[in-house]
C-alpha angles and dihedrals in degrees: 000000000000117000136173111186119189124198141164102072124132148125115304138164123251112279093030129124133233135177119214121201131198118193117198130204138167097044140057100276095193090062094059133084106228127210143169122227133178139203121201121202110286094004138098126260114272136191114253103175139342135195131192123234097276097026093253093130127037130179130190134189110251090241093064103034111129093015106060129052126194120204138163138205109204091189090060096037088234137131122196137200115202109198124191135169089031117199131198088251089063088069107121146108107278119214132187120218133197122203119187121231094195098036130033094244129134126190131186132197124228094252137243123235121237116189120185112192141135 
């Protein structure tokens, strides 16, 4: 049974930091490109950050460059999103996504809510 389980969301003040985690199970994590996406209220889902299987290539949305860092631990089947300098516009449900490089499979987590407000 494939699962992607996000955690680490919450309510924080502007300027704060949070680390999101996404633990994968049920598939070979190291064969999947991992990414974080977010969906703000009333908006579409957007890519936040993506990392290739070994971390050799990383992409960030312009809106989070310099503030967010994606990382992965293939031994723990986990991808992280370290967020700093949070802004109210970062408020969204954050999802992790897995895309296979050997098989055309895509998996999504259930999301974790991040709210940035004073």
